[in-house]
C-alpha positions as CSV (number, residue, x, y, z in Angstrom):
1,M,-174.2,-57.9,34.8
2,L,-176.8,-56.6,37.3
3,Y,-177.8,-58.5,40.4
4,L,-180.5,-57.7,43.0
5,V,-179.2,-58.8,46.4
6,H,-181.4,-59.0,49.5
7,M,-179.2,-59.0,52.6
8,Q,-180.5,-59.8,56.1
9,V,-178.0,-59.4,58.9
10,Q,-178.4,-61.7,61.9
11,I,-175.8,-60.9,64.5
12,P,-176.2,-63.1,67.6
13,A,-177.5,-61.3,70.7
14,D,-174.5,-62.5,72.7
15,A,-171.9,-61.2,70.1
16,D,-169.1,-59.1,71.4
17,T,-170.2,-55.4,71.0
18,A,-166.7,-54.1,70.3
19,L,-166.2,-56.7,67.6
20,T,-169.6,-56.0,65.9
21,D,-169.1,-52.2,66.1
22,R,-165.7,-52.6,64.3
23,L,-167.2,-54.9,61.7
24,K,-170.1,-52.4,61.1
25,A,-167.6,-49.6,60.6
26,E,-165.5,-51.8,58.2
27,E,-168.7,-52.8,56.4
28,K,-169.7,-49.1,55.9
29,A,-166.3,-48.2,54.5
30,F,-166.2,-51.2,52.2
31,S,-169.7,-50.7,50.8
32,Q,-169.1,-47.0,50.2
33,N,-165.9,-47.8,48.3
34,L,-167.8,-50.2,46.1
35,Q,-170.5,-47.6,45.5
36,R,-167.8,-45.0,44.5
37,E,-166.5,-47.7,42.0
38,G,-169.9,-48.1,40.5
39,K,-170.1,-51.8,41.5
40,W,-172.7,-51.3,44.3
41,R,-175.2,-49.2,42.3
42,H,-178.1,-49.0,44.7
43,L,-178.6,-49.6,48.4
44,W,-182.0,-49.4,50.1
45,R,-182.7,-50.1,53.8
46,V,-185.7,-52.3,54.6
47,A,-187.7,-50.3,57.1
48,G,-187.9,-52.0,60.5
49,Q,-185.3,-54.7,59.7
50,Y,-181.6,-55.1,59.8
51,A,-181.8,-55.8,56.0
52,N,-181.3,-54.1,52.6
53,Y,-181.9,-54.5,49.0
54,S,-179.0,-53.7,46.8
55,V,-178.2,-53.7,43.1
56,F,-174.7,-54.7,42.0
57,D,-173.1,-54.1,38.6
58,V,-170.2,-56.5,38.2
59,E,-168.6,-58.6,35.4
60,S,-169.6,-62.1,36.5
61,H,-171.2,-64.4,39.1
62,D,-167.7,-65.0,40.4
63,E,-167.0,-61.3,40.9
64,L,-170.2,-60.9,42.8
65,H,-169.5,-63.9,45.0
66,T,-166.0,-62.5,45.7
67,L,-167.4,-59.1,46.7
68,L,-170.2,-60.5,48.9
69,S,-168.0,-62.9,50.7
70,A,-165.5,-60.1,51.4
71,L,-168.1,-58.1,53.3
72,P,-167.1,-57.8,56.9
73,L,-170.6,-58.8,58.1
74,F,-170.8,-61.7,55.6
75,P,-170.6,-64.4,58.3
76,Y,-173.8,-63.0,59.8
77,M,-175.8,-62.5,56.6
78,V,-178.5,-64.4,54.8
79,L,-178.3,-63.5,51.1
80,D,-180.7,-63.9,48.3
81,V,-179.3,-63.2,44.9
82,T,-181.3,-62.6,41.7
83,P,-179.6,-62.0,38.4
84,L,-181.3,-59.2,36.4
85,A,-181.8,-58.7,32.7
86,Q,-183.1,-55.7,30.8
87,H,-186.9,-55.9,30.3
88,P,-188.0,-55.4,26.7
89,S,-190.8,-53.0,27.7
90,A,-188.5,-50.7,29.8
91,I,-188.1,-47.2,28.4
92,A,-184.8,-46.7,30.2
93,S,-181.6,-48.7,29.8
94,N,-179.4,-49.9,32.7
């Protein structure tokens, strides 16, 4: 199942820098592992924002929820999830 996920990261200005630096490094490693596994298929930065649009390819809603809630920066994220389906006019398949 494919999902489009818009992630906006909102770290408080008074957050501990050492903690947030560690979480950012963990987030990068975690996301790159999911990309290698093919579960995080696309990742695009939103210019000028601490945000991204991503496409996930997972087996279920529950698997997506588990992956997203395991992201180290999850407590600081606002997420918008859109399930995707193949469009009948598309010339390329997933």
